[in-house]
N, C-alpha and C positions, 0 to 999 in steps of 0.2 A: 318410498324408494327414491333416491336422488335422480334427477334428470341428467342426461348427458352420457358421454362415453365412459365405460368403466375404466378405472385407473390401471396403468401398466405396472404399478408399484409391486415389486416382489423382492423382499429383502434378501432372500436366499439366492436370487439371481444376481442382484447388484452388489452384494457384500464382497465377493472375490474380485469383481471389477474395481471396486473402490480401494481394496487392499493393494491391487496392482498399481492403481493410480498414485497411491501414497508412496509406494516403493519407487516409482519413477519421478515423484515430485511434480506432478502435473498442476497447472493452474486451471482455474474454473473454465476458461474458454476452451481448453483442451479436454476437460473432463466431460463436457456435454456430448461431443461426438464419440468419445470413448465409451460412454454408457449408452449411446444411441438414442438420446433424448435431448430436448431443448434446454438451454440454460435456465429459462423461466421455470421449467418443470423441476429442475434441481432446487431452485429457490422455494418453490411451492412445497416440495416434499420435505425440505428442511424444516419448514414450519409445522408440517403434519406428523412427521415421524422422527422422534428423538434419536433413534439409532442411526438413521440416515444422516441427520444433521451432525452427529458426533463423527461419523466417518468422513463427511465432507470437511469438517474442521481439521481432522487428521491430514487430509490431502492438502489443505491450505498450509498447515504448519510444515509439512514436508516440503512443499514448494518454496516456502519462505526460507527454510533451512538450506535447501539446495542453492537458491539464488545467493543467499548470504555467504555460503561456502565458496561459490564461484567468484563472487566479488572479492572475498578475502584472498583467495588463491591468485587472482589477477593483481591485487594490490601488493602482495608479497612476492610476486614473480615466480610463484610455484606452479602456476597453471600451465599445463601442457598445450592446451588450446582453449579458445574461447574469445569472446568479443565483449570487452568491458562496457562499451556503449549500449549494446543490446541488453546486457545484464542490468544496467542502471535503468534502461527504458522499462524492462519488465518489473523491476522493483518499484518504480514510481507509478507506472500506469496500470499495472495488473495487481500488484500487492498493496498499493496505496502508500508506499513510503514517500516521505517528503524530505527536502533539505531542511536541516535544523536551523532555526532562527531564534536568537535570544534577544529580547528587547530590554535594555537597561535604561531607566530614566534617572537623571540626576538634576536636582534643582540648583542652579548657580545663583548665588546671592546678588551678583552684579546685575542691575537693571531687571531683576525678577524674571530672568530668562530661563526657560526650561530647555535643556539640551537632551535630545533622545539619540542614543547610540544603538545602532543595530549591528549585532555581530552575526555574520553569516549571510547577510543580504546586501543590498545596495545602500547608497547614502539615503538617509531618511530626511525628510524636510524638517526644518526647525521652525517652531512657532514662538513668537514673542507675545507677551501680553499687550504690548504697546500697539502692534499693528495686526496681529492675528492673521498675517499672511504667511504662507509657507515660503521658506527660502532654504537653499542648500547651505550646509555649514561651510565655513571658509576652508580652502585647501590648506594642508599642512605646510 
């Protein structure tokens, strides 16, 4: 018999709460108090109980869809209310979204210089084979 306190896990108790959380599009930090358990307990139960893990995934997907729809409405001017900054904060810090960056490298034949262009980010340092020291590309 395992030592420690018995688990509070009861699928029949938590299933309707998880369904409600998915309908509301809650994120994980909201889900724990909604279920009356700690965030770590959610993560532990996801590893132990496939049906619970699937339900939490449904909640995450619903949250992502809700935030994406909110951002889309704000971007298109169709939102009745909302705060775009807060929606972006949630998308980046809760859902793990990131700004897209594409790195394109092109080898220029003059002086064997490699130029790196970053689309979606700041100016990238440019290295030459001659000095191997980073320097910013010249201004246009």
